[in-house]
N, C-alpha and C positions, 0 to 999 in steps of 0.2 A: 543505202548507198546507191548512187546513180552513175551509170557509165554511158556516155554518148558515143555511139559507134562512128568511127571515122571512115574516110574513103579507103584507107589502107586496111582497116579491120573488116570492112564489108565482105560478107561471104564466109567468114570464119565461124567455126563452131562456137556457140555461146559459152560452153564450159571452158574452152580455151581462153576466151576473152575475160571470163571471170577470174581465172587463175592468174592471168597477166596482171590484173588490177589488185588481186589479193593473194599473193603467192604463199602466205602463211596458212591459207585455208586448207591446202592439200586436196588431192583428188577425191578422197573419201568425204571430206567436208563439203566440197562443191557438189558431189553427187547427192548428199543428204539434203542440201538446200533446194536442188531441183526437184527431188522426190517429194519433199514436203510442201511444194508449191510456193516457196518463198522467193522465187525468181520470176519476174514478169518482164514483158517487152512491150513498150509503147511505140508503135510504129509511127514514123514521121507523118504528121498531119492528123493523127487520131488523138482523141481526148483521153481515152482509157487504155490501160495496158491489158495484156492477157498472159496467163501462165504459159510457160514454155518448158521444153525439155532440153536436156544438156546437149543433144545432137542438133538442135535447131540452129539456124544461122540468121543473121540480121543484115539490114541494109544501112548504108550511110545515113546518119541523121536519126536512126532509131535510138531509143533510150532503154537501156537495160537497168532494171531496178532490183535491188537485193535487200531483203529484210534480214538484218543481222542483229542479234542481241548485243547490248553494250558489253564490251570486254571480250566478246568471242574471238575477234581477230587478234587480240593481243595474247591469246592463249590462256586467259584466266578461266577458272571454273565457273560455268554459268549456273545460277541457282536452279535447282530442280526439286520442287517439293514432293514430287511423286517418286523420287528415287528412294530405295529402302534405307532406313537409318534406325538402328537399334542402339540406344545409349545404355551402357551397362553401369557406368560411373560418371557423375557430373559434379564437379566442384568449381570453385571460382577460378581455379588455375588450369584444370585439365578436363578432358573428356576421354573416356575409354569406350570404344565402339566395337560392336560385334559385326564383322563383315562376313556375309555368306559367300560360299563358293560360287563363282560365276560373276560376281560383281567386281569390276575393276576398282582399284583404290583411287585413281585419279585419271582425268581425261588425257588422251593422247592427241586427238584431233581437235582443232578449234570448234567450239559449239557443241561438242559431244555432251551427252546427258547420261543419266543413269548411274554414274559412278558415286563412290562414297563421298568424294570431294564435292560433287554437285549437291548431294543431300545436305552436307555440312553447311555450305554457305547459304542454303535456303533457310535452314533453321537457326544457324548461328552466324549472322552476317558480320559480327565483329571479328571473325577469323580472317576476313579479307585483309591482305597486307601482312599477315603472319605466315611464316613458312619458308621453305626453300625456293618456292616459285609461286606465281599467281595461280597455277593450276593445282597446287598442293596446299590449300589454305589450312594452316594450323597443324598439318600432318607431320609428326616427328619421324615416321618411318612408313614403309609400304609393305604390302603383301602381294604376292602374285595373284592374278585374277582367280585362279582355281584353288588357291589356298584360303581356307576359312579361318576365322578366329579374331583375336583381339588386336585392335589398332589404337595407338595413342595419339591424341591431338592436344595441342597447347592452346589456351585461350588468351594468352598475352605474349608479347615478344620476349619478355623476361623469362617466362616459364618455358618458352620454346628454346631459348638459348641454353637454359639450365639442363633441360631434359635431353636435347640433342647432344650436348657435350657429354652427358652421362652415358648415352648410348655409345658414343665414339670411344669413351674411356672404359666401356664395359662395366659400368656401375649400375646400370638398369637391368634388373633380372627379367629376361625374356626367355620363355620356355615353349617348346613345341612338342606335339605328339605326332608320331609318324608310324606307319606300318611298312615293314619290309620282310623279306625272307628271313626266317630264323636259322636256317642251316648255316652252321659254322660262324654265326655272329657271336662275338664275345659278350660277356655280361655288361661290359662298359668299355669305353675307349675315347680316344681323342684323334681327330683328323686334322692335320695341318698341311693342307695342300693349297698352294696359291691358285687363284682363279683369274682368267683373262677372257675377254670376248672371244667367242669361237671364231676361228679364222675362215670357216666355210659356211657357218649356219648362224645367222643373227638371232635365231630363236633361243640359242643355248649359250652357256658359258663353258669354258674349256679348263678342266683341271690340269695344271701343269705339273705332272708327276715327275717327269725326267728333267734333269738339269738343262738339257738342250732346249726344252720348251720354255723354261724360265728365262733363259738367255734370249730366246727368239721373240717371246710375246710380252715380256715385262709385266707379269701378272701382279695382282694385289694379294697381300697376305690374307689368309682366311683360316679361322680356327673353329671347329665344331667339336663339342664334347657330348657324350650320350651315355645313357644307362638303359638296359633292357628291363622293362617292367613285367612282362609276362609273354607267354606264347600260347597260340591256339591254331590248330590245324596247319602247322608248318609256317605260320606267320608270327612275327614278333611285334608287340606294341612297345615302342621306344620313346623315351623322353630325351629330347636334344636341346642343347643350349648353343646359341651363336650370338655372342654379344653384339657385334656390329651387323651381322646377317646381311651380307651383300647379295646382290641379285642371284637367285637360284642357288645360294650357297649350300643349304642342307641337301637339296635334291642332287646337285652335282657331286657333293662330297660322298654321299652314300652310294651313288652310282660308281664313283671312282674306287671304292673298296669292294665292289662286287655285290652290293645290296641296294639296287635302285628301289625307290619307293613303289609300293603297290599302285597300279594305275598310271604311273608316270611313263607313258610310252615314249615321250620325248627323250628321256634318258635311259631307255631300255628296260623299264619296269614292266612286270607282268600285268596283263589285263585281268580284272577280277569282276565276276558277275555282281551286278548291283552297285558297282563303283564306277562312276563316269568321270572321274578326275583323279589327280594324284592324292595320295593319302597323307596329307600334311595339314595340321591344325595348330594355330597359335593359341595355346591354352592358358598362358600365365604371364602377367606383367606385374612387377612389384618395384616400388621405389621407396628407399629408406627415409626419404625426406631430408630437407635442409631448412635454413632460416626463411627461405622464400616460397618453396613449394612443399606442401604437407605430404607426409608418407601415404601410400596407398598400396593395396594388394588386390588384384582382380584375377579370377580364374574363370575358365569357360569349359563346359562339359564337352566330351567327344561327340561330334555330330553322328547322327544315325547311320549315314552311309559308310563312314570309316569304322564305327563301332561294330557294324555287322561283319566286317572282315575278320575281327578278332573275337567274335562270339559275345559281344557286349551290348546287344540291342536293348536289353532291358534296363541297362544303366545309362544309356544315352539320354541327355537332357536333364539328368539329375544334377543338382548343385553340390 
C-alpha cells in the first residue's frame, strides 16, 4: 500500500498518517509494522525508499509504502506456519487441538501472528471462510489465553453449524479441570449467576449476584456445575462443566462463591509457587454424533504446572 503525503499532511508523524489511511490497523498493529521494517519512505525526487520509525515525519510529495499481508487489514487470521499447533484428533469433519497456556486462540489486532487461528489457516487453508469471523477460522469456541487444553474446530460450514448449535444447546460435552481452595467447598454444586461486562474493568466480567445488578447491567444467563475430585495441601482439584462457557465464566463463577482459581490474580485468586497463570484446563470434549458429524471423545491430561499444585506431578502427561 502506498500513501502520497499531501501539503496538509506534511510534518505529521508517520504513524498518525498510517492510522488515518488504515484505521482498522490499530496502534499496536501500526507499531509492529514499523518495528518489523515494513514501512518505508521514498522522499520526493529519490528512486529508493528507506525504512522509517513511527515518530518520523514526511514532506509533501514523499511516498509512504507499507508492506501488509493479504487479508491483514480485513482482520482475517494471517497464516503462520511457525505458530504452535498440536492436533489431537483429525477427521473429515473436525479437528480437536491442544492449546498451550499463553497462546491466544485468535488474533485481536490485524496482522497479529502466533495464535492458534494463525497456525490453523497455515496448515488447513480450507478453514478460511468457515467460522464466526475471518479471524476465527473454523473455531467453534475459544479459550482464554492462559487457559490450556482442548479446542474444537470444524472443517466444513455444515459441521460448524451443527457443532456450534450443539454448544449453544449444551449438547456438546465440554469439561474443565481447575484448582481452588478446598476449605468449605462442597463436594459438588451448581452456580447460576448471570454475567455482564465489568462496568469499570474491561479485563473482567461481572457476576450479577444481586437483583439490582441484574436490572442495571442486563447480564447473560450462565450456569456452571462442578464436582470435587480430590484434595491436596488445602487445594481442591475440581471438574467443572459449562455448556456454553461464556467469557471468563468458570473463573468469575468460582470467584463469586469465594473460591477463585489458584493463580487467577485478576479475580482474587491466590498466587502459587510454580504456577504462572490461572489453574484452568479444558480436558474433555465429547460429541454423541449425528447423521452428518460422527461421534468423538477426546481427553487431555492435566498439565504439569497445574498438576504440581495438587501433588500430581507424576501423573501429568499420562493419557
